[in-house]
C-alpha positions in Angstrom: -6.2 0.2 -2.5 -2.5 0.4 -2.0 -0.4 -2.6 -1.2 1.4 -2.5 2.1 4.4 -0.2 2.0 2.8 1.9 -0.8 1.6 5.4 -0.1 -1.6 6.7 -1.6 -1.0 9.9 -3.5 -2.8 12.9 -2.0 -4.4 15.7 -4.1 -3.4 19.3 -3.6 -5.9 21.8 -2.4 -5.8 23.3 -5.9 -6.8 19.9 -7.4 -9.6 19.5 -4.9 -11.0 22.9 -5.7 -10.7 22.2 -9.5 -12.5 18.9 -9.1 -15.3 20.5 -7.0 -15.9 23.0 -9.7 -16.1 20.3 -12.3 -18.8 18.3 -10.4 -22.3 19.5 -11.2 -24.1 21.3 -8.4 -26.8 18.8 -7.7 -28.3 17.8 -4.3 -28.1 14.1 -5.3 -24.3 14.3 -5.6 -22.1 13.7 -2.6 -18.4 14.6 -2.4 -16.5 12.7 0.2 -13.0 11.5 1.0 -11.9 8.2 -0.4 -8.5 6.8 0.6 -7.2 10.3 1.3 -8.4 11.6 -2.0 -11.8 13.1 -3.0 -14.6 11.3 -5.0 -18.1 12.2 -6.2 -21.0 9.8 -5.7 -24.6 9.7 -6.9 -27.1 7.3 -5.3 -24.1 5.8 -3.4 -22.2 4.9 -6.6 -18.9 6.6 -7.4 -18.7 8.3 -10.8 -15.6 10.4 -10.6 -12.7 11.3 -8.3 -9.2 12.3 -7.7 -6.2 10.0 -7.3 -3.4 12.4 -6.3 -3.4 15.2 -8.9 -5.1 12.9 -11.5 -8.8 12.8 -12.3 -10.7 9.6 -13.1 -14.2 9.1 -14.4 -16.5 6.0 -14.7 -17.2 5.2 -18.3 -17.9 2.1 -20.4 -14.9 0.6 -22.3 -15.9 2.2 -25.7 -16.0 5.6 -24.2 -12.9 5.0 -22.1 -11.1 4.2 -25.3 -12.0 7.6 -26.7 -10.6 9.2 -23.5 -7.4 7.2 -23.8 -6.9 8.2 -27.5 -7.0 11.8 -26.2 -4.2 11.3 -23.7 -6.0 9.4 -20.9 -4.9 6.1 -19.4 -6.2 3.2 -17.4 -7.0 3.9 -13.7 -4.5 1.8 -11.8 -4.7 2.6 -8.1 -2.1 -0.2 -7.7 0.4 -0.5 -10.6 -0.6 -3.3 -12.9 -4.1 -3.6 -11.5 -6.5 -1.5 -13.6 -9.8 -0.7 -12.0 -12.3 -1.7 -14.7 -15.0 0.8 -15.6 -12.9 3.8 -14.8 -10.3 5.8 -16.8 -7.9 8.6 -16.0 -8.5 11.7 -18.1 -5.6 13.6 -19.7 -3.2 15.1 -17.1 -4.0 18.6 -18.4 -7.5 18.5 -16.9 -6.8 21.2 -14.3 -5.5 23.6 -17.0 -8.3 22.7 -19.4 -11.4 21.9 -17.3 -13.7 22.5 -20.2 -12.1 19.6 -22.1 -13.1 17.1 -19.5 -16.4 18.5 -18.2 -18.4 16.5 -20.7 -16.8 13.2 -19.5 -17.7 14.1 -15.8 -21.3 14.8 -16.8 -21.4 11.6 -18.9 -20.0 9.6 -16.0 -22.7 11.1 -13.8 -25.5 10.4 -16.2 -24.4 6.7 -16.7 -23.9 6.2 -13.0 -27.2 7.8 -12.0 -28.9 5.1 -14.1 -27.4 2.3 -11.9 -29.3 0.9 -9.0 -28.8 2.9 -5.8 -26.5 1.3 -3.3 -28.1 0.5 0.0 -26.7 2.6 2.8 -24.6 0.6 5.2 -25.9 0.6 8.8 -24.0 2.8 11.1 -21.3 0.9 13.1 -22.2 0.6 16.7 -19.7 2.3 18.9 -17.8 0.0 21.2 -19.1 0.2 24.8 -17.1 2.6 26.8 -14.5 0.9 28.8 -14.4 1.7 32.5 -11.3 3.6 33.6 -8.5 1.3 34.7 -8.4 0.7 38.4 -5.9 2.8 40.1 -3.6 1.3 42.6 -3.6 2.9 46.0 -0.3 3.9 47.4 0.2 3.5 51.1 
């Protein structure tokens, strides 16, 4: 999350469309907004997403090292605070989607093997407040 005063980067419509094309068409996958960006989930667990124009995937450290050697970098939603288990793919991902497709599929495969997250109960809506009493004018 962003520290107070910091703005979350927002993806362009082009980045959202490119990301949507990268994510496999599978009924168990959900795409949903995450902090003004877009992320992909399987069984309630996030496996890939956008952070502004950048794409991140969930991979173990050894695989993340391979991505970094090819131009990736740590996923740091807040500078200096890397999110472990995730790595940013090379910035050229939109121009070369075939070069990152395997990482997205691998992230999906590994994340699908995790235990499903329990769905959070829906928040109860606050009881409707009665309209404020109007003062009568003489």
